[in-house]
C-alpha positions in Angstrom: 65.0 275.6 96.9 62.1 278.5 97.1 62.2 280.9 99.8 61.1 287.1 98.6 62.1 307.7 96.3 64.3 307.3 93.3 65.8 304.0 92.3 69.0 303.7 90.2 68.5 302.2 86.8 71.3 299.6 87.5 70.1 296.2 87.6 70.6 293.7 90.6 72.5 294.3 93.7 73.5 298.1 93.9 77.3 298.6 94.7 78.0 300.1 98.0 80.4 303.1 98.3 82.9 301.2 100.2 83.2 298.1 97.9 84.1 297.4 94.3 81.1 297.4 91.8 82.3 294.2 90.3 82.7 290.6 91.6 86.5 290.5 91.2 88.3 289.1 94.1 91.1 286.5 94.8 88.6 283.9 93.9 88.2 285.3 90.5 85.4 287.2 88.9 82.3 286.3 91.0 78.9 286.7 89.3 76.3 288.9 90.3 72.7 288.2 89.0 70.7 290.4 86.5 67.2 290.7 87.7 66.3 292.3 84.4 64.4 289.2 83.2 62.0 289.9 86.1 61.7 293.8 86.2 64.0 296.6 85.1 63.8 298.4 88.3 61.4 299.0 91.4 60.0 302.1 89.6 60.1 300.6 86.3 57.4 301.0 83.7 57.2 297.2 83.3 56.5 296.6 87.0 53.9 299.3 87.0 52.3 297.9 83.9 52.0 294.3 85.7 50.7 295.8 88.9 47.9 297.5 86.8 47.2 294.5 84.7 47.0 292.0 87.5 44.7 294.5 89.7 42.4 294.8 86.9 42.3 290.9 86.3 41.6 290.3 90.1 38.8 292.9 90.1 37.3 291.2 87.2 37.9 287.6 88.7 36.0 288.7 92.0 32.8 288.5 90.0 32.9 284.7 90.6 32.7 284.9 94.2 29.8 282.8 95.4 29.3 281.2 92.1 32.0 278.6 91.8 29.6 275.9 92.6 27.3 276.9 89.6 30.1 277.0 87.2 30.0 274.3 84.3 33.3 272.5 83.4 34.1 274.7 80.7 33.7 278.0 82.7 35.5 276.3 85.8 38.5 275.3 83.7 38.7 278.8 82.2 38.4 280.4 85.8 41.4 278.0 87.0 43.4 279.2 84.1 42.9 282.8 84.8 43.7 282.2 88.5 46.9 280.7 87.4 47.7 283.7 85.2 47.1 286.0 88.2 49.2 283.8 90.6 52.0 284.0 88.0 52.2 287.7 87.8 51.8 288.1 91.4 54.6 285.4 92.0 56.8 287.3 89.5 56.2 290.7 91.5 56.9 288.8 94.8 60.0 287.2 93.5 61.5 290.2 92.3 61.1 292.2 95.6 62.4 289.1 97.6 65.4 288.8 95.3 66.3 292.4 95.3 66.2 292.8 99.2 68.3 289.4 99.4 71.0 291.3 97.6 71.4 293.7 100.7 68.8 293.1 103.6 70.5 295.8 105.6 69.6 298.5 102.9 66.3 300.3 104.3 65.2 301.4 100.8 65.2 297.8 99.7 63.4 296.9 102.9 60.7 299.2 102.6 60.1 298.3 98.9 60.1 294.7 99.9 57.7 295.3 102.7 55.4 297.5 100.6 55.3 294.9 97.9 54.4 292.2 100.2 51.7 294.2 101.8 50.2 295.1 98.5 50.2 291.3 97.3 48.7 290.2 100.5 45.9 292.6 100.1 45.3 291.2 96.3 45.7 287.8 97.5 43.0 288.2 100.3 40.6 289.1 97.3 41.4 285.6 95.6 41.0 283.6 98.8 37.3 282.9 98.0 38.2 280.8 94.9 40.1 277.9 96.4 37.8 277.9 99.5 34.7 277.5 97.4 36.4 274.8 95.4 37.3 272.9 98.7 33.4 273.3 99.8 32.3 271.3 96.7 31.1 267.8 97.3 33.1 265.2 95.4 30.3 264.3 93.1 29.7 268.1 91.9 33.6 268.6 91.6 33.9 265.4 89.6 31.2 266.6 87.1 33.1 269.8 86.7 36.6 268.0 86.0 35.4 266.0 83.2 35.9 268.9 81.0 39.4 268.9 79.5 40.5 272.4 80.4 39.4 271.6 84.0 41.0 268.1 84.0 44.5 269.7 82.9 44.6 271.0 86.5 43.7 267.7 88.2 47.0 267.5 90.2 46.7 271.1 91.7 42.9 270.3 92.7 44.2 266.8 94.1 46.6 268.6 96.4 44.1 271.5 97.2 41.7 269.2 98.7 44.0 267.9 101.3 43.6 271.1 103.3 39.6 270.7 103.2 39.2 269.8 106.9 41.3 272.5 108.0 40.2 275.6 106.1 38.1 278.3 108.1 35.4 280.7 107.0 36.2 283.2 104.2 36.5 286.1 106.8 38.7 284.2 109.0 41.1 283.0 106.3 41.2 286.8 105.0 41.9 287.9 108.6 44.8 285.4 109.0 46.2 286.5 105.6 45.9 290.1 106.2 47.3 290.0 109.6 50.4 288.1 108.5 52.0 291.2 107.2 52.1 292.7 110.7 52.5 289.6 112.2 54.8 286.7 111.2 56.3 288.6 108.2 57.3 291.4 110.2 58.8 289.2 112.9 60.8 287.2 110.4 61.9 290.6 108.6 63.1 292.0 112.0 65.1 288.8 112.4 66.5 288.8 109.0 67.7 292.4 109.2 69.0 291.9 112.7 71.0 288.8 111.6 72.4 290.6 108.4 73.7 293.4 110.4 75.6 291.3 112.8 79.5 292.0 112.7 81.8 289.4 114.6 85.1 290.8 115.9 87.7 288.3 115.2 91.1 289.5 116.0 91.6 292.6 114.0 88.7 291.6 111.6 85.1 292.7 111.6 83.3 289.7 109.7 79.7 289.2 108.7 78.1 286.3 110.3 78.5 284.3 107.2 82.2 285.1 107.0 82.5 284.1 110.9 80.7 280.9 110.4 83.2 280.1 107.3 86.0 280.6 109.7 84.9 277.5 111.6 86.4 275.5 108.5 89.8 277.1 108.8 92.7 274.8 109.2 94.2 276.8 112.1 92.5 276.0 115.5 93.2 279.1 117.0 91.4 281.0 114.2 88.6 278.5 114.6 88.3 279.1 118.3 88.4 283.0 118.0 85.6 282.8 115.5 83.4 280.5 117.3 83.9 282.5 120.5 83.1 285.9 118.7 80.1 284.4 117.1 78.9 283.2 120.4 79.4 286.7 122.0 77.8 288.4 119.1 74.6 286.1 119.1 74.5 286.5 123.0 74.2 290.3 122.6 70.9 289.6 120.8 69.7 286.7 123.1 66.7 288.9 124.5 65.4 289.7 120.9 65.9 286.3 119.5 64.3 284.6 122.3 61.3 287.0 122.2 61.0 286.4 118.3 61.0 282.7 118.7 58.4 282.6 121.5 56.2 285.2 119.5 56.2 283.1 116.3 55.9 279.6 118.1 52.8 281.1 119.9 51.5 282.6 116.5 51.8 279.1 115.0 49.9 277.4 118.1 47.3 279.8 117.7 46.6 279.0 114.0 47.2 275.2 114.3 44.6 275.4 117.1 42.0 277.2 114.9 42.8 274.8 112.0 42.5 271.8 114.2 46.0 270.3 113.4 46.8 267.6 115.7 50.6 268.4 116.1 52.8 271.3 115.3 54.4 269.5 112.6 51.1 268.2 111.1 50.7 271.4 108.9 54.0 271.0 107.4 53.5 267.4 106.7 50.2 268.0 105.0 51.8 270.7 102.7 54.4 268.0 102.0 51.9 265.4 101.1 53.3 262.9 103.9 51.4 261.4 106.6 52.9 262.2 110.4 53.7 258.6 110.8 56.1 258.6 107.6 58.1 261.4 109.1 58.1 260.0 112.4 59.6 256.7 110.7 62.2 258.8 109.2 63.1 260.4 112.4 63.2 257.3 114.3 65.3 255.6 111.6 67.9 258.3 111.7 68.0 258.7 115.5 68.6 255.0 115.8 71.7 255.4 113.7 73.1 258.3 115.5 75.8 255.9 117.2 76.7 254.3 114.1 77.1 257.3 112.0 77.8 260.6 114.0 79.1 259.3 117.2 81.6 256.9 115.5 82.7 259.6 113.1 83.3 262.3 115.4 85.3 259.9 117.7 87.6 259.2 114.7 87.9 263.0 114.1 88.9 263.7 117.5 91.9 261.3 117.2 93.0 262.7 113.9 92.9 266.1 115.3 94.8 264.9 118.2 92.4 266.1 120.9 90.5 264.2 123.8 87.3 266.2 123.0 86.2 268.1 120.0 85.1 271.7 120.5 82.1 273.2 118.9 84.4 275.1 116.6 86.0 271.8 115.4 82.9 270.2 114.0 83.6 271.2 110.5 87.5 271.5 110.8 89.4 270.1 107.9 91.6 267.2 108.7 95.3 267.5 109.2 97.7 267.1 106.3 95.1 267.8 103.7 95.5 270.5 101.3 93.8 273.8 102.4 93.1 276.2 99.5 90.5 278.3 98.2 89.0 277.1 95.1 88.5 279.9 92.5 85.2 280.4 91.0 86.3 279.3 87.5 87.7 276.1 88.9 84.5 275.4 90.8 82.4 276.1 87.7 84.5 273.4 85.9 84.2 270.8 88.6 80.4 271.0 89.0 79.6 271.5 85.3 81.8 268.4 84.4 80.1 266.4 87.1 76.9 267.0 85.7 78.0 266.5 81.9 79.3 263.1 83.0 75.9 262.3 84.0 73.9 263.9 81.4 74.8 266.5 78.6 71.2 267.6 78.8 71.3 268.7 82.5 74.9 270.2 81.9 73.5 272.6 79.2 70.9 273.8 81.8 73.8 274.5 84.1 75.7 276.4 81.5 72.7 278.8 81.2 73.1 279.8 85.0 76.6 280.7 84.6 76.3 282.2 81.2 73.1 284.3 81.8 74.0 285.8 85.2 71.4 283.6 87.2 73.8 283.4 90.0 74.8 286.0 92.6 78.0 284.6 94.4 79.8 287.2 96.2 79.7 287.4 100.1 79.0 291.2 100.4 78.0 293.1 103.6 74.4 293.0 104.0 73.7 290.3 101.6 71.2 287.4 102.9 73.4 284.7 104.6 73.2 281.0 103.3 72.3 279.9 99.8 69.1 279.2 98.0 67.7 278.8 94.4 64.6 280.9 93.8 62.2 279.3 91.4 60.5 282.6 90.6 57.8 281.8 88.1 57.4 279.4 85.0 57.7 282.3 82.6 61.0 283.6 83.8 63.9 281.3 85.2 65.2 280.4 88.8 67.9 282.7 90.4 70.5 281.3 92.6 72.0 283.1 95.6 75.5 281.9 97.2 77.9 283.3 99.6 81.0 281.7 97.8 84.3 281.9 99.9 86.0 279.2 98.0 85.7 276.2 100.4 85.0 272.8 99.2 81.7 273.1 101.0 81.0 276.1 98.8 81.6 274.0 95.6 79.3 271.2 97.0 76.7 274.1 97.8 77.1 275.3 94.2 76.2 271.8 92.7 73.3 271.5 95.4 71.6 274.8 94.3 72.2 274.1 90.6 70.4 270.9 91.2 67.4 272.8 92.5 67.8 275.1 89.3 67.8 272.3 87.0 64.6 270.6 88.7 63.0 274.2 88.6 63.8 274.8 84.8 62.6 271.1 83.9 59.3 271.4 85.9 58.4 274.9 84.6 56.4 273.8 81.7 54.0 272.1 84.2 52.8 275.8 84.8 52.6 278.0 87.9 50.1 275.8 89.6 51.8 272.4 89.2 55.5 273.0 88.6 56.3 273.2 92.5 57.0 269.9 94.3 56.5 269.2 98.0 59.6 270.0 100.2 60.2 266.3 100.6 60.9 266.0 96.9 62.3 269.3 96.4 65.7 268.5 97.5 66.0 265.3 95.4 67.8 266.9 92.4 70.0 269.2 94.6 71.3 266.2 96.6 71.7 264.1 93.8 73.7 266.8 92.1 76.0 267.0 95.1 76.6 263.1 95.0 77.4 263.5 91.2 80.1 266.1 92.0 81.4 264.3 95.0 81.9 261.0 92.9 83.6 262.7 90.3 86.1 264.4 92.4 86.8 261.3 94.5 87.3 259.2 91.3 89.9 261.7 90.1 91.7 262.0 93.3 94.7 259.6 93.7 96.6 261.1 96.8 95.7 259.1 99.9 95.7 262.2 102.3 93.4 264.0 99.9 91.1 261.0 99.3 90.6 260.9 103.0 89.8 264.4 103.5 87.2 264.1 100.5 85.5 261.1 102.1 85.6 262.9 105.5 84.2 266.0 103.9 81.5 264.2 102.3 80.5 262.2 105.5 80.4 265.7 107.3 78.2 267.1 104.7 75.8 264.0 105.0 75.8 264.3 108.8 75.0 268.1 108.5 72.1 267.2 105.9 70.7 264.1 107.8 71.7 263.8 111.2 72.0 267.6 112.0 68.6 268.4 110.3 67.0 265.6 112.4 68.4 267.1 115.5 67.2 270.4 114.4 63.6 268.9 113.7 63.8 267.4 117.2 64.7 270.9 118.8 61.7 272.4 117.0 59.4 269.6 118.1 60.5 270.2 121.8 60.3 274.1 121.6 56.8 274.0 120.0 55.7 271.2 122.6 57.2 273.2 125.5 55.9 276.7 124.5 52.1 275.3 124.9 53.0 275.7 128.7 54.0 279.2 128.4 56.8 281.5 127.3 60.2 279.8 127.2 63.2 281.6 128.7 66.5 281.8 126.8 68.1 279.2 129.4 65.1 276.7 128.4 65.7 277.2 124.7 69.4 276.7 125.4 69.0 273.5 127.4 66.8 272.0 124.6 69.5 273.0 122.1 72.2 271.4 124.2 70.3 268.2 124.9 69.6 267.5 121.3 73.2 268.3 120.5 74.6 265.9 122.9 72.1 263.2 121.7 73.0 263.7 118.1 76.8 264.5 118.0 77.6 262.2 120.9 80.2 261.9 123.5 83.2 263.1 121.4 82.5 266.7 122.0 83.1 269.0 125.0 79.7 271.0 125.3 80.9 274.6 126.4 78.3 277.2 127.7 79.3 279.3 124.6 77.4 277.0 122.3 74.3 277.4 124.1 73.1 280.2 121.9 73.8 278.6 118.6 70.1 277.7 118.0 69.5 281.4 117.3 71.1 281.7 113.9 69.3 278.7 112.4 66.9 280.9 110.2 64.8 277.9 109.2 63.3 277.7 112.5 61.4 281.0 111.9 61.4 281.3 108.0 59.6 277.8 107.6 59.0 275.8 110.7 59.5 272.1 110.4 61.1 272.6 107.1 64.5 271.0 108.0 63.4 267.4 108.0 62.8 267.6 104.2 66.7 267.7 103.8 67.1 264.4 105.6 64.0 263.0 103.7 65.7 264.1 100.5 69.2 262.7 101.4 68.0 259.5 102.3 65.9 259.1 99.3 68.7 260.3 96.9 70.9 257.6 98.7 68.6 255.1 97.4 68.3 256.5 94.0 71.8 256.9 93.5 72.4 253.4 94.4 70.0 252.4 91.6 72.0 254.4 89.3 75.4 253.3 90.3 74.4 249.6 90.2 72.7 250.0 86.8 69.6 248.6 88.5 67.1 249.9 86.0 67.6 250.7 82.2 67.3 254.4 80.9 68.2 255.7 84.4 69.0 259.2 82.9 65.7 259.4 80.9 63.7 258.3 84.0 65.5 260.7 86.2 64.8 263.7 83.9 61.3 262.6 83.6 60.8 262.6 87.3 62.2 266.1 87.5 60.1 267.4 84.8 56.8 266.0 86.4 57.1 268.7 89.0 54.0 268.5 91.6 52.0 266.3 88.8 52.9 263.1 90.6 53.4 262.1 94.3 56.4 260.3 95.6 55.1 256.7 95.2 54.4 257.4 91.5 57.7 259.2 91.1 59.9 256.4 92.7 58.0 253.6 91.2 60.1 253.5 88.1 63.1 252.9 89.9 61.9 250.3 92.2 61.9 252.5 95.1 59.0 252.8 97.8 59.2 255.4 100.7 56.6 253.8 102.4 58.7 250.6 103.0 59.7 250.7 106.8 63.2 249.7 105.8 63.6 252.4 103.2 65.0 255.1 105.7 67.5 252.7 107.2 68.8 251.6 103.9 69.3 255.3 103.0 71.2 255.7 106.2 73.5 252.7 105.5 74.9 254.6 102.7 76.3 257.1 105.3 77.6 254.5 107.5 79.4 252.8 104.4 81.0 255.9 103.8 82.4 255.9 107.2 83.5 252.2 106.6 85.4 253.4 103.7 86.9 256.2 105.6 88.2 253.7 108.4 89.9 251.6 105.7 91.4 254.7 103.9 92.6 256.1 107.3 
């Protein structure tokens, strides 16, 4: 999923003096990505040449300012093609800067390069704003006449999606002001947050752990190690409470100001518009998931408390492995075999794409100090290829994450021929291939497992992953909604943010937990709240959608499923969800669609009860 002096000639992440240059660990030889397919180095001649070419192209493109309405169809189509080329080059430059910084966000040299790049790209982007604004000011008849030309008609999906923002666009000067101020506003605050998070160290016993490493300890089989990690994370985050509170308040207010200027009805509305879904569709999803909190999360965690032999679960027990299950680190080579085999069992063509990620160094796996936390698949641009960032520590969830991000990568590779302007999908569909890939991997592992205790552990792990993807993300969505609504009445204190967090946790996780005060600060490390407000419901949207899609595949409900599935991914942003799902007999506008998706989760819990 898309997220961004002298320099050494080495490519990719630069080895630190206190760590080995390779990726060899107890987990095996972990790959580190090679960014040479984008650029050789920040001071490389290839990057300098692209800067020069794109700046010249933009200077020439500006001659169209104020003239878009007068262009005939042929010239209009050619202008869009030139705009696409410019977008691809600037996208490639921005992708390189983001990926390089993600390798070590604590490195000030990378930080300066990233910031300088973003500021320069923002200045160039401001010069292009007129084009899309002038397109959206065309009346329908004038635009329809231009779109009759074949070259313009090729970009019809892009024009269609561009037009949905017409009612919320401002004057050229205001749009340029919002864009240029973003580098010293939202972008700068998010950078401060990222660098702060990357620099945190959690003292757990005699170990000094990164936040990613400490969070991974919450899946440790030993309760005391989980507790020590959980309390250390809480203490470390608490030390930054004033800063995290200030950043959250500032960015919430920043969003409110822009939403007001753009006349969005609700804080979530701009995200929904970008996702090409109506507010009431997202409301229906949220309502369906919340209505099944009891049947899913509450029921499962009550079972888990009994398995762990405790009256109440602590927050550090939420992702604890089950007793009597095998607890081991999964070497990288084994993870590669598992995931590739699962994809190959479904589609040899998709598995061939997966092989490229491993063979051509499109993955960065080690959990290095300073490296961006979490995981992502960055689509970069169609003329290049995606890159995957992981923090691989060998847990079963890390294997699932690998399968998930490879699903994104497959989707991005297949959609690339649509071009820079049409290849991207809305967030609501962007999770389809990733979650489907996770399900393929899980089902392959489950089918091969014959030991009862291990089968129970696998089912429990899948249930927890689905709870994290659906229930937890909708709870996050509710947290965001309440925070943005409350921020309208003034700046929120750390206690107010904590109270919203704890209220949402109690509602979603249920009575099986003991809600300790230390958990009150855990809202602060969820980076999506700041990076992409209201992004999180897309995970639940995608998971429920894939549950329905996988059921079609598993029951052989439609012929040629593999072919239809690849065609769906290859469509990129050319089709909307209704048209994409129609070949599978699915309709996301059906009021019962979301509850049917949730039934897959409750069905796994039923199965787990029987196995247990």
